[in-house]
Every structure is written in structure tokens, then in C-alpha cells.
C-alpha positions, 0 to 999 in steps of 0.5 A: 519544597524542592523535592515536591517540585521535582516529584511533580515534574517527574510525574508530569513528564513520565505521563506523556500520552502515547502518540497514535501511529498515523498509518492506522487510518489507512489499514484495512480492506479496500475493494474495487476494480483493477484495470490493465492496459497493455498493447493489444490487451486491456483487462479489468477485474475485481481487486481486494487490497489488504493493507497493514502496517509495515515494519518501518515507521513509514511503511505499509504492507499491501496484498492485492488479490487482483494483481496478485501481489504482496508488496511494501510501500513507503508512505508520506502524508496520504500518498505511498510509493511501491517498491518495484515488485514482481508477480511470481504467480505467472510461472518461470517463463512469464514475469510481470514487474509492477511500479506504482503509487497510491493516494488515499482520499477519505475512504477511497484509494486510487493506485496507478503505475506501470507494468512490464511483462517479459514472456519468453524473451518478449517485453511488453510495457503498459499501465495499471490502475485501481480505484477502491473504497475502504470496506467499513464492515470490518 
């Protein structure tokens, strides 16, 4: 009797259901405009963000083509915060550093943050934001 009970208990505890990664709901492609607002310069353009799971259990890896950038963000509930990241595509004399966060609301994603551009020793600061929708054709 004890052996049968032990076998049943071992079976029950070894058949635990694997928990789904909560980041799965946020992965995918998002599309929408990104807007930059710096002193004397405002600009909007189309943005595609590709979001995948990062290496740590609370990380997202985000590639924004409208900025352009590749960055890691820390996810907490439905909001994430970017690690500060630089845009290296502007050349050696011009560096753009971004800081920001994003919030998911259903199939929508809103990102906002600050941008600091250093160009030949002159530093300008401003803001950026984007409102995107998840691409459901994937």
C-alpha cells in the first residue's frame, strides 16, 4: 500500500505542467510612426519594431528600424525600461543616446523617452515617442 501511494505521488509531482513564458504575449512585429522632437528639429517616420525574448527571464530584445537601434529592455508586468543605448549608424562624429520605456496595452505598444545627440562637441537633448500596433499577419 505504501509503495503504491509513493508511486502515485511521484507520478503526480513529476507531471507538472510547464509554465508558459509571460513574455510570449509581447513578442512579434509592431508598426507605427516614431516622432523625434529636438530644439529646432521635429521629425516623424515609420517604425517597425521586432521584439523577441532576451536571455534573462525578464528581458526583451528590441530592434527598432525607425530609430535605428537594437536594445535590451527589462520587462515588469506590461511595461519595460530600456537600458540606455546608442545609435551607431550616425558615424563617429555624431552619437545619439536613447533612454526610454514602453507600455503594452492589448495589441498596442507606446514607447517614449529622451534622446541626447552629440555632434562635433555640441550636445542637444529632446524626446522621442512611438505608438505602434502589433502586426497580426505573422
